[in-house]
BARO-29712 format. One record per residue (C-alpha): residue number from 1; x, y, z. Coordinates in steps of 0.001 Angstrom, whole numbers, plus 500000, padded with zeros to 6 digits. Example, Ala and Ser with C-alpha at 12.3 -4.5 7.8 and 13.67 -1.06 7.14 Angstrom:
% BARO-29712
(rec 1, (512300, 495500, 507800))
(rec 2, (513670, 498940, 507140))
% end
This chain:
% BARO-29712
(rec 1, (632541, 583857, 371774))
(rec 2, (631176, 584456, 368428))
(rec 3, (632689, 581132, 367306))
(rec 4, (630149, 579345, 369454))
(rec 5, (627730, 580653, 367256))
(rec 6, (629755, 580573, 363636))
(rec 7, (631903, 577757, 363364))
(rec 8, (634467, 577685, 360740))
(rec 9, (636413, 574649, 359269))
(rec 10, (640326, 574581, 359703))
(rec 11, (640690, 575153, 355699))
(rec 12, (638452, 578138, 356331))
(rec 13, (640498, 579918, 359236))
(rec 14, (643453, 579526, 357165))
(rec 15, (641652, 581434, 354429))
(rec 16, (640644, 584391, 356699))
(rec 17, (644165, 584533, 358389))
(rec 18, (645387, 584688, 354792))
(rec 19, (642902, 587481, 353900))
(rec 20, (644255, 589331, 357031))
(rec 21, (647583, 589521, 355977))
(rec 22, (646631, 590995, 352601))
(rec 23, (644679, 593444, 354801))
(rec 24, (647749, 593968, 356904))
(rec 25, (649649, 594765, 353682))
(rec 26, (647088, 597367, 352610))
(rec 27, (646861, 598745, 356288))
(rec 28, (650830, 599169, 356531))
(rec 29, (650525, 601629, 353308))
(rec 30, (647653, 603822, 354875))
(rec 31, (649246, 604045, 358343))
(rec 32, (651585, 606895, 357469))
(rec 33, (649050, 608421, 354959))
(rec 34, (645598, 607727, 355199))
(rec 35, (644410, 607811, 358511))
(rec 36, (640720, 607376, 358229))
(rec 37, (641323, 604810, 355646))
(rec 38, (643782, 603014, 357919))
(rec 39, (640959, 602807, 360683))
(rec 40, (638556, 601379, 358166))
(rec 41, (640862, 598570, 357325))
(rec 42, (641648, 597634, 360798))
(rec 43, (637866, 597172, 361666))
(rec 44, (637756, 594613, 358690))
(rec 45, (641166, 592784, 359988))
(rec 46, (639582, 592873, 363472))
(rec 47, (636328, 591182, 362357))
(rec 48, (638263, 588730, 360577))
(rec 49, (640363, 588051, 363736))
(rec 50, (637335, 587211, 365548))
(rec 51, (636666, 584267, 363438))
(rec 52, (640512, 583152, 362805))
(rec 53, (640326, 580679, 365430))
(rec 54, (642716, 580043, 368560))
(rec 55, (641308, 583103, 370018))
(rec 56, (642104, 581723, 373513))
(rec 57, (645538, 580416, 372718))
(rec 58, (646382, 584075, 371157))
(rec 59, (645109, 585923, 374025))
(rec 60, (647577, 583806, 376103))
(rec 61, (650327, 584226, 374004))
(rec 62, (649857, 588200, 374057))
(rec 63, (649479, 588176, 377636))
(rec 64, (652703, 586201, 378350))
(rec 65, (654529, 588212, 375629))
(rec 66, (656953, 590826, 377719))
(rec 67, (656497, 593738, 375743))
(rec 68, (652630, 593609, 375942))
(rec 69, (652866, 593076, 379738))
(rec 70, (655575, 596251, 380020))
(rec 71, (652819, 598264, 377948))
(rec 72, (650213, 597023, 380605))
(rec 73, (652488, 597932, 383335))
(rec 74, (652848, 601317, 381650))
(rec 75, (649267, 601911, 381526))
(rec 76, (648963, 600783, 385161))
(rec 77, (651245, 603770, 386359))
(rec 78, (648958, 606291, 384709))
(rec 79, (645816, 604493, 386232))
(rec 80, (647371, 604480, 389695))
(rec 81, (648836, 607845, 389968))
(rec 82, (645102, 609248, 388831))
(rec 83, (644129, 608713, 392477))
(rec 84, (644419, 612104, 394084))
(rec 85, (644869, 613752, 390820))
(rec 86, (643408, 617416, 390282))
(rec 87, (643293, 616658, 386555))
(rec 88, (641176, 613224, 386195))
(rec 89, (639282, 614168, 383357))
(rec 90, (642306, 614948, 381196))
(rec 91, (644333, 611924, 382500))
(rec 92, (641518, 609504, 381535))
(rec 93, (641458, 611492, 378164))
(rec 94, (645134, 610424, 378068))
(rec 95, (644453, 607018, 378740))
(rec 96, (641990, 606635, 375687))
(rec 97, (644488, 607608, 373688))
(rec 98, (646816, 604887, 374734))
(rec 99, (644296, 602494, 374316))
(rec 100, (644072, 603342, 370745))
(rec 101, (647156, 601421, 370316))
(rec 102, (647957, 599349, 373290))
(rec 103, (645301, 596993, 372579))
(rec 104, (646019, 596613, 369091))
(rec 105, (649151, 595086, 369817))
(rec 106, (647903, 591277, 370760))
(rec 107, (646095, 591441, 367165))
(rec 108, (649332, 592363, 365444))
(rec 109, (651164, 589911, 367318))
(rec 110, (649043, 587106, 366838))
(rec 111, (647916, 587806, 363307))
(rec 112, (650880, 588920, 361253))
(rec 113, (652227, 585795, 359557))
(rec 114, (656133, 585506, 358817))
(rec 115, (655750, 584847, 355230))
(rec 116, (653820, 588059, 354787))
(rec 117, (656315, 590529, 357120))
(rec 118, (658540, 591329, 354172))
(rec 119, (655759, 592219, 351814))
(rec 120, (654011, 594535, 354956))
(rec 121, (657412, 596250, 355393))
(rec 122, (657991, 596950, 351727))
(rec 123, (654539, 598414, 351494))
(rec 124, (655033, 600713, 354702))
(rec 125, (658180, 601666, 352886))
(rec 126, (656429, 602251, 349609))
(rec 127, (654095, 604574, 351210))
(rec 128, (656824, 606754, 352618))
(rec 129, (658173, 606960, 349357))
(rec 130, (654862, 608205, 347889))
(rec 131, (654720, 610758, 350464))
(rec 132, (658209, 612083, 349724))
(rec 133, (657153, 612671, 346433))
(rec 134, (654153, 614691, 347412))
(rec 135, (656317, 616584, 349775))
(rec 136, (658559, 617536, 347056))
(rec 137, (655606, 618576, 344777))
(rec 138, (654696, 621018, 347715))
(rec 139, (658146, 622094, 347815))
(rec 140, (657581, 623407, 343907))
(rec 141, (654211, 624847, 344877))
(rec 142, (652352, 622063, 342826))
(rec 143, (648817, 621091, 343976))
(rec 144, (648313, 617726, 343014))
(rec 145, (644625, 616441, 342072))
(rec 146, (643074, 613967, 344539))
(rec 147, (645502, 614497, 347143))
(rec 148, (644094, 615376, 350829))
(rec 149, (646471, 617035, 352493))
(rec 150, (646406, 616596, 356398))
(rec 151, (650047, 617658, 357470))
(rec 152, (651272, 620494, 359580))
(rec 153, (654322, 622359, 358641))
(rec 154, (656606, 623247, 355354))
(rec 155, (656897, 620124, 353126))
(rec 156, (654716, 617813, 355456))
(rec 157, (651907, 616532, 353250))
(rec 158, (650171, 613849, 355837))
(rec 159, (651700, 613831, 358868))
(rec 160, (651053, 615941, 361882))
(rec 161, (654412, 617966, 362289))
(rec 162, (657926, 617903, 360540))
(rec 163, (659343, 616288, 363417))
(rec 164, (657078, 613353, 363638))
(rec 165, (657509, 612995, 359530))
(rec 166, (661176, 613053, 359838))
(rec 167, (661356, 610547, 362024))
(rec 168, (659388, 607990, 359567))
(rec 169, (661642, 609169, 356872))
(rec 170, (664910, 608331, 358910))
(rec 171, (663751, 604834, 360027))
(rec 172, (662655, 604310, 356412))
(rec 173, (665835, 605409, 354831))
(rec 174, (668175, 603876, 357291))
(rec 175, (666212, 600325, 356323))
(rec 176, (667014, 600935, 352930))
(rec 177, (670519, 601678, 353594))
(rec 178, (670725, 598483, 355777))
(rec 179, (669093, 596502, 352444))
(rec 180, (671518, 597949, 349934))
(rec 181, (674331, 597193, 351946))
(rec 182, (673618, 593700, 353228))
(rec 183, (671566, 591885, 350920))
(rec 184, (672319, 590609, 347187))
(rec 185, (669725, 592689, 345174))
(rec 186, (669121, 592419, 341172))
(rec 187, (669986, 595621, 339615))
(rec 188, (666666, 596960, 339494))
(rec 189, (665942, 596601, 343147))
(rec 190, (669567, 598069, 343999))
(rec 191, (668367, 601056, 341913))
(rec 192, (664770, 601417, 343603))
(rec 193, (666416, 601156, 347212))
(rec 194, (669370, 603693, 346163))
(rec 195, (666827, 606064, 344610))
(rec 196, (664332, 605977, 347742))
(rec 197, (667531, 606582, 350031))
(rec 198, (668739, 609651, 348214))
(rec 199, (665263, 611105, 347900))
(rec 200, (664780, 610566, 351681))
(rec 201, (667792, 612160, 352566))
(rec 202, (667280, 615047, 350381))
(rec 203, (663507, 615025, 352056))
(rec 204, (664964, 615069, 355446))
(rec 205, (666875, 618460, 355077))
(rec 206, (664489, 620469, 353596))
(rec 207, (662368, 619683, 356559))
(rec 208, (662261, 622116, 359422))
(rec 209, (662893, 619412, 361864))
(rec 210, (666561, 620299, 363896))
(rec 211, (666087, 616737, 365625))
(rec 212, (665967, 615013, 362125))
(rec 213, (669451, 616256, 361405))
(rec 214, (670778, 614586, 364359))
(rec 215, (669056, 611588, 364082))
(rec 216, (669906, 611178, 360250))
(rec 217, (673413, 610919, 361187))
(rec 218, (672899, 608613, 364203))
(rec 219, (670551, 606194, 362474))
(rec 220, (672885, 605902, 359235))
(rec 221, (676020, 605286, 361392))
(rec 222, (674105, 602589, 363353))
(rec 223, (673421, 600622, 360343))
(rec 224, (676996, 601031, 359360))
(rec 225, (678286, 599801, 362460))
(rec 226, (675793, 596943, 362802))
(rec 227, (677060, 595719, 359386))
(rec 228, (680537, 596356, 360002))
(rec 229, (680687, 595490, 363763))
(rec 230, (682964, 592534, 363116))
(rec 231, (685113, 593576, 360289))
(rec 232, (685025, 597596, 360794))
(rec 233, (688057, 599417, 359483))
(rec 234, (689760, 602650, 359896))
(rec 235, (689443, 603458, 355973))
(rec 236, (685337, 602512, 356287))
(rec 237, (685043, 604812, 359125))
(rec 238, (686780, 607682, 357830))
(rec 239, (684855, 607451, 354176))
(rec 240, (681556, 607307, 355988))
(rec 241, (682570, 610723, 357993))
(rec 242, (683582, 612272, 354789))
(rec 243, (679957, 611231, 353183))
(rec 244, (678194, 612657, 356253))
(rec 245, (680163, 615699, 356207))
(rec 246, (679790, 616303, 352874))
(rec 247, (675811, 615895, 352844))
(rec 248, (675487, 618239, 355962))
(rec 249, (677907, 620982, 353845))
(rec 250, (675668, 620620, 351105))
(rec 251, (672511, 620966, 353113))
(rec 252, (673643, 623920, 355023))
(rec 253, (674783, 625545, 351545))
(rec 254, (671845, 624556, 349574))
(rec 255, (669061, 624287, 352264))
(rec 256, (667755, 627527, 353491))
(rec 257, (665373, 625672, 355848))
(rec 258, (668533, 623773, 357264))
(rec 259, (670849, 626777, 357541))
(rec 260, (668269, 629016, 359104))
(rec 261, (667174, 626110, 361612))
(rec 262, (670980, 625725, 362586))
(rec 263, (671505, 629381, 363223))
(rec 264, (668385, 629557, 365317))
(rec 265, (669650, 626659, 367315))
(rec 266, (672520, 628945, 368558))
(rec 267, (670400, 631956, 369102))
(rec 268, (667967, 630650, 371009))
(rec 269, (670671, 628757, 373205))
(rec 270, (672453, 632014, 373848))
(rec 271, (669273, 634137, 374703))
(rec 272, (668307, 631370, 377244))
(rec 273, (671674, 631156, 379171))
(rec 274, (672882, 634924, 378828))
(rec 275, (669634, 636850, 378616))
(rec 276, (667189, 634423, 380385))
(rec 277, (664961, 635143, 377511))
(rec 278, (663129, 631566, 376285))
(rec 279, (662413, 632095, 372790))
(rec 280, (661765, 629504, 369778))
(rec 281, (661109, 625901, 370233))
(rec 282, (664783, 625410, 371817))
(rec 283, (664485, 627944, 374038))
(rec 284, (660980, 627198, 375348))
(rec 285, (662395, 623379, 375790))
(rec 286, (665153, 625009, 378061))
(rec 287, (662561, 626833, 380039))
(rec 288, (660502, 623529, 380791))
(rec 289, (663393, 621343, 381487))
(rec 290, (664702, 623969, 384005))
(rec 291, (661352, 624398, 385660))
(rec 292, (660140, 620903, 385341))
(rec 293, (662975, 619722, 387344))
(rec 294, (662549, 622502, 389754))
(rec 295, (658873, 621224, 390235))
(rec 296, (660097, 617609, 390470))
(rec 297, (662564, 618461, 393341))
(rec 298, (659695, 619803, 395224))
(rec 299, (658089, 616289, 394795))
(rec 300, (661150, 613790, 394311))
(rec 301, (660039, 610499, 395496))
(rec 302, (656226, 609923, 393870))
(rec 303, (655998, 612761, 391543))
(rec 304, (652996, 615110, 391578))
(rec 305, (650418, 612715, 389965))
(rec 306, (649034, 611950, 386552))
(rec 307, (648640, 615077, 384409))
(rec 308, (649004, 617288, 387435))
(rec 309, (652515, 618624, 386469))
(rec 310, (651522, 621165, 383376))
(rec 311, (649673, 623659, 385788))
(rec 312, (652545, 623398, 388276))
(rec 313, (655526, 624075, 385902))
(rec 314, (652923, 626894, 384058))
(rec 315, (653056, 628600, 387422))
(rec 316, (656742, 628769, 387565))
(rec 317, (657025, 629721, 384146))
(rec 318, (654193, 632381, 384032))
(rec 319, (656291, 635352, 385286))
(rec 320, (658609, 634891, 382235))
(rec 321, (655957, 634894, 379675))
(rec 322, (656190, 637381, 377156))
(rec 323, (654138, 640548, 377387))
(rec 324, (653034, 640772, 373783))
(rec 325, (652175, 637377, 372212))
(rec 326, (651241, 637539, 368509))
(rec 327, (650414, 633862, 368099))
(rec 328, (649300, 630875, 370507))
(rec 329, (652187, 628958, 369419))
(rec 330, (654758, 631727, 370779))
(rec 331, (653315, 631140, 374499))
(rec 332, (655947, 630016, 376636))
(rec 333, (653659, 628331, 379122))
(rec 334, (650520, 625972, 378027))
(rec 335, (647354, 627478, 377080))
(rec 336, (646179, 625071, 374854))
(rec 337, (642587, 625418, 375236))
(rec 338, (641252, 623146, 372303))
(rec 339, (643128, 620089, 372921))
(rec 340, (644746, 620573, 376368))
(rec 341, (645438, 616795, 376890))
(rec 342, (648062, 617473, 374318))
(rec 343, (650118, 619739, 376644))
(rec 344, (653276, 618359, 377824))
(rec 345, (656813, 619388, 378833))
(rec 346, (657875, 618315, 375212))
(rec 347, (660049, 615291, 376925))
(rec 348, (658743, 612016, 377748))
(rec 349, (661307, 611482, 380078))
(rec 350, (660631, 614743, 381981))
(rec 351, (656836, 614222, 381601))
(rec 352, (657099, 610833, 383368))
(rec 353, (659755, 612034, 386081))
(rec 354, (657375, 614865, 387262))
(rec 355, (654249, 613263, 387169))
(rec 356, (655371, 609851, 388646))
(rec 357, (658972, 610249, 389971))
(rec 358, (661951, 607729, 389554))
(rec 359, (658971, 604780, 389093))
(rec 360, (657698, 606409, 385922))
(rec 361, (661226, 606603, 384611))
(rec 362, (662119, 603179, 385453))
(rec 363, (658593, 601562, 383956))
(rec 364, (659319, 603704, 380470))
(rec 365, (662877, 602174, 380589))
(rec 366, (661574, 598331, 381334))
(rec 367, (659343, 599250, 377958))
(rec 368, (662266, 599878, 375976))
(rec 369, (664568, 597037, 377675))
(rec 370, (661832, 594322, 376869))
(rec 371, (661621, 595541, 373235))
(rec 372, (665518, 595454, 373065))
(rec 373, (665705, 591646, 374530))
(rec 374, (662933, 590561, 372466))
(rec 375, (664477, 588317, 369619))
(rec 376, (663637, 589251, 365973))
(rec 377, (663096, 586557, 363219))
(rec 378, (665456, 587993, 360556))
(rec 379, (668567, 590463, 360334))
(rec 380, (666534, 592965, 358477))
(rec 381, (663704, 593084, 361178))
(rec 382, (666398, 593079, 363765))
(rec 383, (667819, 596144, 362249))
(rec 384, (664414, 597660, 362192))
(rec 385, (663516, 596955, 365677))
(rec 386, (667125, 598486, 366823))
(rec 387, (666295, 601151, 364507))
(rec 388, (662698, 602141, 365934))
(rec 389, (664647, 602212, 369462))
(rec 390, (667455, 604268, 368673))
(rec 391, (665325, 606723, 367022))
(rec 392, (662177, 606773, 369714))
(rec 393, (664601, 606965, 372923))
(rec 394, (666253, 609877, 371295))
(rec 395, (663117, 611427, 369866))
(rec 396, (661579, 611595, 373303))
(rec 397, (664178, 613751, 375023))
(rec 398, (662885, 616729, 373033))
(rec 399, (659261, 615550, 371991))
(rec 400, (656131, 613965, 373521))
(rec 401, (655436, 610660, 371931))
(rec 402, (652898, 608382, 373667))
(rec 403, (649811, 610782, 373085))
(rec 404, (650639, 610808, 369698))
(rec 405, (648402, 607742, 368711))
(rec 406, (649213, 607871, 364831))
(rec 407, (652991, 607981, 365513))
(rec 408, (652939, 605464, 368280))
(rec 409, (650462, 603078, 366716))
(rec 410, (653114, 602863, 363678))
(rec 411, (655904, 602370, 366280))
(rec 412, (654134, 599436, 367826))
(rec 413, (652987, 597895, 364646))
(rec 414, (656900, 598149, 363169))
(rec 415, (657532, 596635, 366650))
(rec 416, (655031, 593631, 366459))
(rec 417, (656349, 593269, 362905))
(rec 418, (659790, 592781, 363810))
(rec 419, (659767, 590102, 366798))
(rec 420, (658174, 586473, 366588))
(rec 421, (654285, 586392, 366639))
(rec 422, (652127, 583498, 367354))
(rec 423, (652545, 580224, 365618))
(rec 424, (649397, 578089, 366357))
(rec 425, (648854, 574192, 365668))
(rec 426, (646865, 575327, 362437))
(rec 427, (649702, 576986, 360934))
% end
């Protein structure tokens, strides 16, 4: 250990820990916007962590944490099922992606101080708000100076896809709604959070994410149910559904993107089931599910092995591939020659079931269960934890998640923020 060669007093270690937490505030701001800056900040945090004291105790605390144990179990399944895999190189590449956030969790868990959690959460929300302002500037074709656009998709300034961006918006606006309804705020803070909620809502409905439109309703309803669970009335429920109906009606009539996506869902489903033509994102997901289940039923006990499922499903789908394809994104099968490790069935549940059989699903459910059962330190952080779980559990029905290192990193960072952390004797 470095501390054998460099010794700090208790007071100095406390100052190091304090500095680390200020860096975590900055880290939370850069996580959803400035990926390269975030990595630099974390390197500084890691260096300070090495000199923060109690490293052995912190490591033992992390190892005993049930969420971290479930994360290691999740990783172990991938490692064990590599045996006999025909795609070992891709499987190992996946494991390297997982390691980018799984082994950060103990540092989050043992370093973030309770008194900094609200500051860190607000810093994250502020980053989302800034990204929304940039998103609206894109809507009006304004090219802001000094902004490095890294997102893919219409009105997505920084994140990789509109679905990933939408889920961050929804979690953030739902937390803002919870704070508005449950806390005594000054008039200024009430106005700030209300503006944030309204802008976030509008932002969700100008994006292309069909899943985002659904998660918006589920998340906001979850917040109201959580707050009103002991005193809920028919009138309040009725008013809420009226508000939601009005929101969706306005979105359908004033957002061309929202209206077009709704029409496309119906068209893609009809083409898939009536004509057996799988087009659009919805149609392709239907095909992947149908033929993914077919491959699983041929290997129902232990699955096909780590990353062997993509080739097998591709062979089943190949006869259905359209003869004339203009763009690679129109391919029904999987032909991602640039980053093949990103190829998935666009459902974590299906990916795990086909690769590992029922054991894969059980391990995934166990990870979510341990997060649910772990206590949070405040009602706001409890609500944050529930929102993270609800949204990710639903999100991964139709999307991949664990190989998205940035989105997964944000998820586990916020989970660590929401639960009780390490409290050493020196605290």
